[in-house]
N, C-alpha and C positions, 0 to 999 in steps of 0.2 A: 886049890887047884881046880876044883870042880866049878867054882864060881867064875874063875878066869876062863875055863873052857866053855862054860855056858855063855859068857860074855862074848868070847871070840866067835862062838857059833852064831850068836845073834848078829854080831857085826857082819859076819859072812853072809848071813841071810839078807841082811839089809843091803849089803853091797850087791848081792845077786839081784835083789829086787830092783835096785837102782839101775843095774845093767839091763835087766829085762825091760824096765820102764823106758830106758833110752834106746833100746834096740827095736822095740815093737812100736809101729806107727799104725794107728787105726784111723782110717779115713771114712767119713760118712758118705751116704748115698748121693748127696748133692754138693760134695766138696772134693777138693783135690789137695795134694800136699806137694809143696815146692821144697826141693832138697838143696842144701848147701854142704859141699865137701870141704872140710876144714884142714884135714891133715892127710899126709901120705898119698900124694898124687903129683902129677906134673903141672907145671905152670901153663896158664893160657897163653896163646900167641899174643904178640903185641897188638894192641888195639881192640882186643876182644873183651867183652864184659860178661858174657854168659859162657859157662864152662861146659865142655862136652864130658862124656863119661871118662873117668880117671883123671880129670883135670880139677885142680883145686879152684873152688868158687861156686857161685850159684849155678846149679845144673840146669841145662836146657830141658831135661826130661822131668816129668812130674809123676806123682803116684796117684792112681785113681782110687775110687772107693774100695774099702776092704782093709785087711790087716797085712802090714808089711813089716819085715825084719831088716834093720839096718845095723851096721857095725857101730857099736856105741862109741860116742865121743868123736868119731870121724865124720859122721853125717848129722846134720841138724835139719829137722823137717819143720816147715811152717805151713799151716793150713790156710786155705782160702775157698770162697764159694765159687760155684760154677759161674761162668759168664752167660747171662740169660738175655737173649734178644727177643723182644716182644713181637706180637703179630704185625704191628704197624711200624716196625723199626728195622733198621739195618745196622750191622756192626762194621765200623770202619777201623781197619787194623793199621797200626804203625809198629814196625819192628825196631826194638832198641839195639839189636845187634845183628850182624850179618856182614856180607861183603858190601863194599861201597857201591853206590848207584853209579851207573855209567855216566860219563860227562855229557851234559846237555839234557839229561833226563831228570825228571822230578820224582817219578814214582819207581819203586823197585820192580824188577822183572818178576814175572810169575814163575814159581817153581812148583813141582808136582810132589805128591805123596807125603804131604805133611798133615793130612787129615783135618783140613780146615783150621790150620794153625794150632791143632791140639798136640802135634808131635813136633816139639821145638827142635829136637836133635835132627830129625829128618829135614826140617826146614833149613837148618844151618849146613848140614852135610850135603844137601842138594844145591847149595849155592845161593840160598836165600839172601836177599840184599836188605841192608839197613834202610829204614825210612818208611814213608807211606806205601802201603801195599795196594795193589790194584784190586785184588779179590776182596770181596766183602763177605760178611756173615749173614745169611738169611735167618729168619726167626728160628729159635731153638735154644738148647742148652749146650754150652761148650766148656771143655776142660782146658782153658787157655792159661798158659803160664804168664801171669801178669808181670812177672819179672822180665820176660822176653818180649811180650807184646802188650801194647797199650790199645785198649778197645774203647772206641768212641761210639756211643749209641746215637743215631740220628733217625728222625722220622722218615718213613717212605715218602716218595713223591706222589702226591694225589692231585690229579688234574681233573677238575670238575667239567661238567658239560658246558660248552660255550667258552672254554679256555684252551689255551695251548701252552706248551712248555718250550721256551727257548733255551737251547743247550750251548754251553761254552766249555770246550775241553781245556783242561789245565796242562795237558801234556799231549805229545804227539809230534808228527812231522810238521814242518813249517808249511803255511798256506802258500799255494802257488803265487808267484808274483803277478800283480795286477788284479787279484781276486779279493773280494771282501769276505767271502765265506769259504769254509773248508769244503773239500770235495766229499761227495757222498761215498760211504763205505757200507758194505752189507755184513750181516752176520753178528752184529753186536747186541741183538735183541733189545733194540731201543735203549742202547747205552747201559743196559744192565750187565753186559759182559765187557768190561773194560779191557780185558786181555785181548779179546778178538778185535776190538776197536783199534788197539795199538798195533797188533800183529798185521792187520790188513791195511795199514797205512793211514789210519785215522789222523787227521791233522789238528794241530793245536789252534784254538781260537773259536770264534762263533761258528756254529754248525749250520749246514744248510737244511738238515733234517730236523723236524720239530717233533715234540711229543703230543700226541692226541689225548683226549680225555681218557683217564684210566689211572691205575696204581702201578708205580714203578719202584723197584728196589735198585737204586743207582748209587754208586760210590760218589757221594757229593763232594769228596775231596778231589776226585778226578774230573767230575762234571758238575758245573754250576748250572742250576736250573732256575730260570726266571719265568714266572707265570704272567701271561698276557691274555687279554680278551681276544676271542676269535673275531674275525672280520664278519660283520653282519651288515647286509645290504637290505634296508627296509623296503617295504612295498612302495612302488612307484618311484623308486630310486634306481640309479645305475652306478656301478662301481668302476671308476677309472683307475687303471693300474699303471704304476711307474716302476720299472725294474731298476734296482740299484746296482745290479751286477749283470754281466753278460758280455757279449761281443759289442764292440763300439758301434754306435749308430752312424750311418753314412751322413755326411754333411748336407746332402740334398734332400734328406728325408725328415719329415716332421714327426713321424710315428714309426715305431719299430715294426718289422714284419711279423706277421702272424706265424706261430709255430704250433704243431699239433701235439696232442697226448701229454699235456702238462696238468691235466685234471683241474682246470680253472686255477692255474698258478699254485696248486697245492703240492706239486711235485717239482721241487727246485732242480733236482738232478736231471730230470727229463727235459726240462726247459733249457738248461744249459747244454745238455747233450745234443738237442735239436738245433742248436745255434741261435738260441734266443738272444735278442739284442738289449743292450742297456738303454733305458729311457722310456718315454711314454709308449704304452702298448696299444696295439690295435684292438685286441679282444677285450671285452668288458665283462663285468660280473652282473648278473641279474639278481633280483631279490632272493635272499637266502643266507645261510651261514657257511662261511668258508674258513678252513684251517690253513691259513697262509702265513708263511714266515715273514713277519714285518721287517726283519733285517735284510730281506731280499726284495720284497715287493711292498710298495707303499700304495695303499688304497685310499681314494678320495671319492666322496659321494657327490653325485650330480643328479639333477632332475631329468626324468625321462622326457623325451620329445613327445608332447601331446598335440595331436592335430584334431581339432573339433570339426563338427559338421559345418560345412560352408567354408572350409579352409583346405589348403594344400601346403605341403612342406617342400620348399625348394632346397635341395641338398647340394652343398659345395664340398666336393671330395678333395682332401689333401693327400690322398694316397692313390696309387695307380700309375699307369703309364703316362708319360708326357705326350699329349696329343700332337705337338709339333714335331716330335721325333718318331712318329709312328705312321708308316705308310698305310697300315690297315685302317687307322683312323681317317686318313684322307679319303680312302675308298668309301668308308661308311658315311663320311660327311657328304660326299657327292650324291649318295643315294638317300640321304636324309629327307624326310618329307618336309614340304613347306608348310608353315602354320596356316590354318584355314583363316582366310581373311573375310571380312564382311562383304567385300565386293569381288570375291574370288571368281564369280561366274563371268565377270567382265574383264578380268586381268589375266594376262598370260603368266606362265610359271616364272619366266625371267623377270617380269615386272613385279611379281609378288616377292621374289627373292631380293629385289632392290628395296622394295618398300617395307616388307616384313621379314627381311632376310635373316638367316641363321646367324646368331651372334657368334663371335669367334670362340668364346669360352664355354659355350653350351656343347657338352660332349656326351657320347653314349656311356653306358655303364662300363666300368673297368678303367676309365681314364680319369686323370686328374682335372678338376674343373667343375663347372656348374653342370649337374646331371640333367639330362634331358627329361628323364622320368621323374615325376613328382610323386610324393607320398600322400595318399589320401587320408581320410579320418582314421584315427587309431592311436595306439600308444607304441612308441618305438624306443628300444634301448640302444640309442646311438652313442657312439664315442665322439664327443664334441671336440676332441683334439684331432680326430681323423676326419670328422664331418661337421661342417657348419650348416645349421638349419635356419632357414628364413621361413617363418610362417606368413603365408599370404592369404588374406581373405578373398574368397571368390564370390561372395555375395556383394551386394551394393555397399559401397563405402561412401558415407556422407561427410562432406567438409563444409563447415559453416564459418561465415564471417558475420558475426553479430555481437550484440552487447551482453550476451549471457556469460556468466563467469565460468561455465563449463566448457565453452568453446575455446579453440586454440587461437583464433584470429579475431581481431576487432573489426568493426564495420569498415568497409573501404571508404576513404576520404578522397573524393575527386573534385575537380574544379570545372565548372561549365564554361562555355565560350563567353558568356556574359559576366563571368567573374564570381559566380556564387559557389560556395563550398557545399557539396552534397555528400551526405552519408548514405551509403548503399549497403544493405544487408543481403548477402548472396549465399546460396546453397548450391554446392556442386556435388553431383552423384556420379561416382565412377565404379567400374567393375573390371576385375582382372579374370580372364578366363583361365581355367586350370592349365590348358596346353600352352598358354602364353606366359605363364608365371615365370619359368626359367629365363625367358628372353627379357622380361621386364627387369628381373634381378640383374641380369648381365648388363643391361643398359643403364640402370640408375641405382641399383643396389638394394633398395627396399622401398616399401610404401611410404615410410616417413621421409626418406630422401625425395621421393616423387612429390609428396605434398609440399615439403618445405622449399625445395629447390626448383621445382617445375611449375606445379599448379598454382601455388600462391603468387609467385611473381607474374605468371601469365595472366591470371584473373585480375590482379591489380593493374597491370599494364593495359589490358584490354578495356577495362571500364574507364581508366583515365583517358585513353585515346577516344573512346566513344563519347564521353562527357565533354571533352574539350572541343568537339566538333558540332555541338548543338547547345541551345540555350537550356537553362535549368528547367523551365516549364515544359519545353518540348521533350526533354529527357524523361520527365515524369509522365507526360502524356503518351510518349512513344515507348513505353515500358516493354511491351510485348516484342516490338521490333528490336530494341536494344538487347533484350534477353536472347532472341534468336541469333543475333550477330555474335554474342559472346559464346553461345553454345556451339555454333559452327566452328568458330576459331579454336575453341577448346577441343572439340572432337578431332579436328585436323592435327592439332599439335600432339595430342595424347596417342594418336596412332603411331607416332614415331617411337613411343615407349611401350608399344604392345598393350595399351590400356584402352578400354572402351569408355567413352563419355556417355553416360545414360541421359543426363540432363543438367542444364544450368538454369537455376531459378533465381529471379530477383524477388526476394521476400519483402523488402521494404526500401522505399526511397524517401529519405528525410531531407526536405529542403530547408533553407534558413527560415526562421520564424517570421521575419518581416515580409519575406516573399509569400509565405503561406497566408499571412494576414490579408494581404491585398487580394490574393486569389480567393480566400475564403469570403471576403466581403463581396467580391464580384459574383461568386457562386451564390451567395445568400440573396443578392439582388436579383439574379436570374431565377432563383428558386421562388422568390417572392412574386416576381412577375408571372412566373408559371403558376404559382399558387392562386394569384388573383384571376388569371385566365381560367384556371380550373374551377374556381369558385363561381365565375360568371357562367361557365358551362353548366355547373351544378344548379345554379339558379334557373337557367333556361330549361334545364332538364326537369327541375322541380315544377316550373310553370307548365311545361308540357304534360308532366305527370298529373298536376292538378286539373288541367284541362281535360285530360283523358278520364280522370276520376269523375269530373263533373259531367262529361259526356256520357260516361257509363251510368251515372246516377239519373241523368235526364234522357236516357235512351228510349224510354217508353214514350215520353212526350215528343222526342225527336222523331220517332217512328210515326206517331200519330200526326205530327206536323207534316212529315214527308207525305203521308197518305192524304192529309188535308190539302197540301200543295198540289198534289196530283189531281185531287177532286176539283180544287179551284181552277187548275189549268184546264181540266176537262169542261168545267162550267164556263170558264172564260171563253174557251173555244166555241162552246155552244152558244154563249151569249153573243160573241162576235159574229158568228154565222147568222144568228137571229137578227142582231142589230144591223148587220150588213144588208140583210133582206129588207128590214124595216126602213133603213136609211135609203135604200134604193127606191123603195115605194114612196117614201116621204120626199126624196129628192124629185122624183117625177111629179108628185103632187105640188111640191114647193115651186118647182119650175113653172108649173101651170099657174099657181096662185101668184108667183112673183111677176109673171107677165101681166096678170090682171092688176096687181097692185101697182106695178110700174105705170100702167096706163092710167089708173086712178090717181096715182101720185103726180103724174105729169099734169093731169087735169087740175088737181088740187093745188099744185105748185103754181100753175099758171094763174089760178084763182087768187092764191095768197099773194103772189107777186103783184097782181093787179091791185088787190086791196091794200098791200103794203105801200105800193107806190102812191096810191091815192091818199092813204093816211099820212105818209111822209110829206106829201104835198100839202096836206091839211095842216100838219104840225108846223111846217115851214111857214105857212101863211099865218097861223095863229101866233107863232113866235114873233113874226114880224109885227103882228097886230097888237098883242098884249104883252109880249116879253116872255123871258125864260121862266120867271117865277110864276107868272100866271098860268102858263102851260103846265107847270109842275103841279100847281094846286089843283087844276082841273083833273089831272091824271090821278092824283091821290084820291080825289073825291070819287072818281070812277072805281078805283080799286076798292075803296071802302064800300061803295055801293054794291060791288060784286062780291063782297065778303072776303076779299083776298088780303085785306089789311086789317089787323086786329086793333081796335081802338082802345078797348079797356085792357090794360096790361095785367099780366099775371102777378107782377110785383110792382108796387108803387114806390117810386123813389122820389122823395121830396127834398128840396134844397133851395138855395138862393137862386136868383135870376140867372146866374152864370151857369148853374147846373142845368136849369131848364133850357136855356139857350143852347147848351152843348148837346142835349138830347135831341132838341128840335133840329139842330144842324145835322146830327147823325142820321136822323130819319130822312131828312131831305136829300142827303147824299145817297142814301140807299135808293130812293125813288128816282133820283136823277141818273144814277148809274144804270138802273134797269131800263130807263127810258132811252138812254143813249146806246144801248146794246145793239149791235148790227143786226140787220134783218135776217141775214143768213143764219146767225146764231140762234136767233129766236125761232127761226124755222126749224133748225135742228132740234132745239129743245122741244119744240112742239112735236116734231116727228118722234123724238124719244118718248114724249109723253104718250103719243099714240101707240 
């Protein structure tokens, strides 16, 4: 009996211990216990999976850390760890049980007093709905009944510097018809409070508000976040903006009107609230970083308008009032100043308006068209959709027609009147004054148009006409005149386009080679003739130089000779004077003597004449008596006797009888000739002898 009693006691103790073991639940400090009621309770309503108190099934309530007593065999406890949400995490909750979500909704409505989903019974009793929950769990430790709630840990949203977060809501009201983005709602703390987002009418779909750099704890089941780069406008660039949503753009406008207070397109709600229009925008972005919603605004980079020194920018505005519909414009146009013309001092205002008149599309600021005011040197952040900019050089612009590969036009080919083809290289220099640039653009559009469609055809035509009216050589020789004609015509023509002609220069005239050869030969011949003439002049100059040098070398003798000449002249004069005196005295003496001599001569002549006549008479008688030979012999004998005839010769010539006879004959002839000499002659000879 004792053994049986002891055994029963042991069994009782064992049963007691088993009951105690099943009745006491000890939960650790970082754990919780989920309870299941197995018996003795009411059944759960249809469709429920988590039991409330007194209902059979897995209980919504849990047991926290500590010692808990449960009725044995009725309740069964199962332990689990706390739900821990890290520092850079958020907890996304989905309820396994609860009321059904309202039709059209994806997320369950928010209910109060469930202590961050740690009180499952309060959640269900307050009408908590089954499915994804809007509220999230921030970092911390939570006693979550994992039988009732599924917890998904997701990283926080971190947006770095230079990035933005595009948000798309998975639930909410539908977007207004005709809109691309949802309307802006406040109070949701950058989408961290999903409940406020939905309560205040947050709309489903792409959101107009973006997330700026920072860290956000967002329910990523309710809001999908896409990281994008911020809009960066580099230096010397301009950002052109196109709005993808807003009021419709009027058909007559190219660019949307400017609206204020949208913080450089960073505040979509203010842009839309101010009546911002869809399409290309008037305002531009300057260099910098902008946090712009790319789902709302599309940014494109463009070059800044750079105007260098010596240039102006002519601006054509696509925005503003239409000048033809504005009476104010007409009044301003009447008062608009006339452009200063080169000959403004001699022309009336009316004449200037005709010649340099305001072009129809040159308008004051604020009107659509070519702006009268030009932009000077600098950098301008212009919207090229709203404004078209033409850069016009105000310094000299040179246009060449030559054979260089860098020039735009080839040399002009013209034909002379005599049929020769001539290549003419021309340089035209033009200038556009700053105040005339808008009118030039209004007239022809651009400098390129002016060069291609006005200057080039005009220069080509001008030189063709001039060449066809003259010969090739004359065209070459009259180069300056031809250049002047072309310049005058160009200046007159360019004035119509508000452009100044600085000069027209003929750089080279190239004639056909065969024509140049003939001209070259002619010029060479002329040059040779000129060379010979110059050489002749040089020789003459050399002779003169040598003469001068010789005279210089003989200068001493020349001086002495000159002095001698002067002395001789003085001596001559002295001698002449003396001779004249002597001659006068001699003349007087001679006249006296001549008279005496004449008297003596007359007497002697009479004597000789008488003797001669007697002698002649004697010879005549002798000739008659003894003959001619006898007379001759007697005469010779006389001469020999008087010693006037040489008998013994200086040279003896001997020979035969012929030679001796020849000599004797020669001597006889000499004597005879002398004998027959007239008396007068003999008298003269005698007189000369005297």
